[in-house]
N, C-alpha and C positions, 0 to 999 in steps of 0.2 A: 343981522345977517349971519347965518351959520357958517361953520368952517367948510372949506373945500379941500380936497386932496386929489392928487393924481392916483390913478388906479394902482400902479406899482407900489407907491409909497404906502397907500392905505392897506394893501395886502401885507407888506412887510411888517407894518406896525401891528396889524391884527394877528398875524402868525406868531409874533413875539408874545403877545398877551395870551394867546391860546396855549403856547408852549409853557409859559409860566404857570398856567392853570392845570397842567398835566394832561392836556389833550394829546392823544397818540399821533395824530396826523395833522398838526397845526396848519401847515401851509395848504394842504388839500381842503381842509374844512373851511379855511378863510376864503379860498377861491370859490368853493361851492356856495357859500353864503353870499358872496358878491355877485356870482352868476344869478342867484335867485333874485337879488335886489334889482339887477339890471335887465333880467330876462334874456340873457345870452348864454351861449355855451362856453366851456373852458377854453377851447382854441381861440375864439374871438377875444375873450377876456385877456389872455396872455399876449395876443398879438397887438393889443391896443393898451399897453401898460402906461402910456402917457395921457390917456383920456382923463379929463378932469371930471370928478364926481360933483354933481350939484349938491348944495347944502342939504336938500331933502334926502338925496341918495346916501350921502355920507352919514347923516344922522340915523337913517334906517339901518345901514350896515353896522354902525357902531352899536346900536341896540341889540342886533342879532349876535354880534361878537360877545357882548356882555352876557347874554343868555347862554351862549355856548360855553363861555368861561365858567359859568355856574353849573356846568355839566348837563344842561338840557340836551337831549338827543338831537342830532342834526336833522333827522327826518321830521321831527315835530316842528322844527324851525322853518324848514322849507315846505312842509305840508305834504310831502310825497316820498315814496320809496319804490324802487324798481324791484320786481319779483317775477321770475319766469319770463323776462323780456317785456313785461307790462308795467306801467307806472300807476301805482295805487295811491290814492289819497289816504293820509293817516293823520291822526291827532292823538291827544293824550288819553282818549277813551279806549284806544286799541293798542294791542301789542304791535311793535314794529316787526314786519315780516323779515325773517332771517334766511340767508342762503341755505342753511342746513335743512330748512323745511322743504326746499325744492326736491330733496330726496323722496319725500312722501308723495309729492305731486307726480313726479316721474314714475314712481311705482304704481300709482293709480292709473296713469295714462297707459302704462304697459299692461296692466290688468285688463283695461277696457279693450286694448288692441288685441289681446289674446282671446277675449270673449267675443271677438267678431265672428267666430264660427261655432257651430254646435259642438264640434269635436274639441275645440279649445275650451269651451265652457265645461264640458264633461271631464276634462283633465285638470280642472281647477285653475285654469289660466297659466299653466306652466308650459304650454306648447310653443309659445313664442319666445325666441331668444331676445336678450337685451338689444341686439342690433335690429330687431324687427319692431321696436317700439313705435316708430312712426309709420312704417309701411303697413303694419297690421291694423292700424286704426280703421274702423268702419267708415266707408265713404258715403253711406246713406243713413237714413234715420235709424237710430238704435233704440230699442224699447227699454233700455236699462236706465235705472235711476241711481243716483249717488246721494250721500248725505255728508255734510261737513259740519261737525259738531264743535261748538266753540269757535265760530267762524271769525270773530274779531273784525278785521278790515275786509274780510271776504276774499283774501288772497288765494286760498286753496280753492274755494268754490268757483271763483271767477276764472282762475287759471285752468281748472279742469273743464269748465264749460267752453273755454276758448279752444282747448286742445282736442276735445272729443266731440265730433259733430253729433248733434241731436240728443246728447245726454241731458237729463233733467236733474238739476242739483238742488237739494233742499238743505239750506244752511240755517243753523240755529245758534243763538247766543242768549245768555241770561241778561245781558246788558242792553237796554234799549238804545243807549248812545252808540254802542258798537253796531247794533243792527242798522242804525241810520247810516253809518259809514259804509257798511257792506252793501246796502242798497244803492248808495251813491256810486260806489265803484262798479257795481254790476251795470248800472245805467250808463255811466261814462264809457265803459269798455264794451258796450254793445251786446251784453248777454242777459239783460234784465228779464227777458221773456222766458229764459231757461234756468234762472237762479231765483228761487223763492226763499226769501229771508224771513224767518219766523222767530219771534222772541219767546224764550222759555228755557227750561232746565234740560240740558242734554238732549235725549231722544224724545222726551215726553211730547213736545209740540207736533211730532210727526206721526202720532199713533194712527190717524186716519188718512195719512198720505202714503207712507211706505212702511207701516208697522202692523200691529196685530189687527187693525181694522180693515186690512185689505188682504186679498189672496196672496199666497207665498210668491207667485210669479210676478207680482207687482211690487214686491219689496225691494230694498236697495241691493244692488250688485256690489257696491263698495261703500263702506262707511269710513270716512277720513276724520281724524281728530288731532288737533294740536292743543290739547287741554293743559292746564297748569300742571307741571310735574316737578317744580323745584321744591325740595323738602323744606318745610318751614324752618328747620334748623340751619339751612344753608343761605337763607335770604340775606342775612347781614353781610355775607362775603361777596355778594354780587357787585359789579361795577356801579359807581354812583349813577351813571346814566340809566341803568336798569332799576336798581334798588330804589332810587329817590324819585323817578319820573314816570316809569311805565306802570300801568295799573296793576296793583297788587292782586286784584281779582283774576288777572290773566297769568299770574306767576306762581302763587302759593298753592302747592299741591297737598298740603297737610303733612303730618309726620311721615317721613319716608317718601313723600311726593306722589303717591299713587292713589290717593283717595278718589279722585274723579275718574281716573283711568279704570280702576277696578269697578266702579259703578257702571261705566259705559260698557265694559266687557260683560257684565252680568245681564244688562238689558239688551245688548246687540242681537242675540239670536232671534228675538221676536221681530226684528226689523230687517233681517237679511234673508234673501232668497237662498235656497240650497246652492252651494258652490260660491256664494259671495264671500267677501273678505272684509276684515277690519285692518286699516292702516293707521297706526297711532304713534305720534311722535313721543319719544321718551328720552331719558338721559342716562349717562353712566352712573349718576349719583345713587347712593344707597342700594347698589346691586339691583337696580330696577330690572334689567333684562332677565336675569336669572329668576327673580321673584315672579315675574309675569309668566315666563315660560312654564314654571312649576305650577302656577295657578291654572293655566290653560290645560296642562296635561292631565289634571285630575277633574276637569269639568266636562260634562257630557256635550257632545255635538261638535267640538272643535277638532279640526284636522291639523294639517301641517302648519307649524308655526316657525318663524324665523325672524331674525333681527338684522335689518339693513344698516350698513355703516355709512357715515357721511364721508366727505372728502378728507377729513382729518383722521379717518380710521376709527372714529368713536361710534359705539352703538347708538343709533338715532331713531329708527322706525321699527316698531313691532308690526309684523305682517302675519295674519292668521286667517285660515280658510274655515268657513262654517260648512260642515258636512251634513248637519242635521242629525236626527235620531238620538238615541240614548247611549251610544257607544262611548265609553270612557277611554281616554288616552292612557298610555302607561303612566304609572306613578313615578315621576322623575325625582321625587324628593330624596330618594335614597341613593341617587347617582350624581355624578358631576357632569357639567356641560363643557364640551370642548368646542371652541369656535373654529370653523373651517372657512377660510376665505374662498368665496365663490364669486368671481367678478367683483362687483361693487357691493357685495353683501356678505354677511356671516350666516351660514346655516348652522343649526345646532343639532348635534347628535348626543347620545348618552353614552357614558363609559365610566368605568370604575377607576381609571387611571388618573393621571394628573391633567393639567390643562385648565382653561377657564377663559373668561373674557379678557381681551387685551386691556391691560391697565386696570383690571377689576380685581 
């Protein structure tokens, strides 16, 4: 017969082991693991600290604590992660959704809200203020399509389909295992009919869905992407939970981190309708915002570009509008960028004085 423990004692012992292993929130993680084993919420768990665990429950809990002590990520142990108010299934084949990525989804929702009228579409989606993000959403079927490139768990695609009535989302990933997870999440969360998950490299699988194979008006209004952007030279410095357990395919962005992001931006004009935009998660590493803005400024067809900040004030999402045509932006290589806080974003202007990215 296996050991038994009262819930309170089991939690104290587990929290001590997790603390010794260097876990940042040992008590919280212990509680969440035991909630997962028992199928209860934290208030009930805490209120019944004298409940005796069965031998099977105790053994399962001990096994999960041992795995967490080895720095396996908590969401991989519980099999789920909350994102945009939805609970997503996750496993070791997909990157764990982060709160920072919600900045990208909120920007996409705001763009579709602004595109709810012809006037808003013609002004590039800037007619709606941030406070209009919800009220401006179309209440009837919208003809617009979106793409989520490197979908992983499907968190971006599914969240966007939930928030924007009628939008059709095409999600791609090069990993067949990730595609399977994304399809399961779309099905579980009730949007499988509007989220098409396609295996393949970046935009290539969408050529005949919202790309060169269809008329411009049928192409994507928004292309979202959370592609690998960690510079190869920075991977060794990541936390063990990330470095040792999350898929390298979803992390490594090549030297400087922008290999896939630059490929996406090169291909995106053939998949966007005029006035559409790209929203791409990036990081502050290796001067990524400045490098991308300079690239876009000297590339035909791109209009206004800006970098949105996350709640920590770090540059997190590149937002750029596709205007079409062959017009070049100004060559910003000879100037410096100065960040101007505008609400929850940084808009970038050019100038020859000082300034630069916060922390950059």
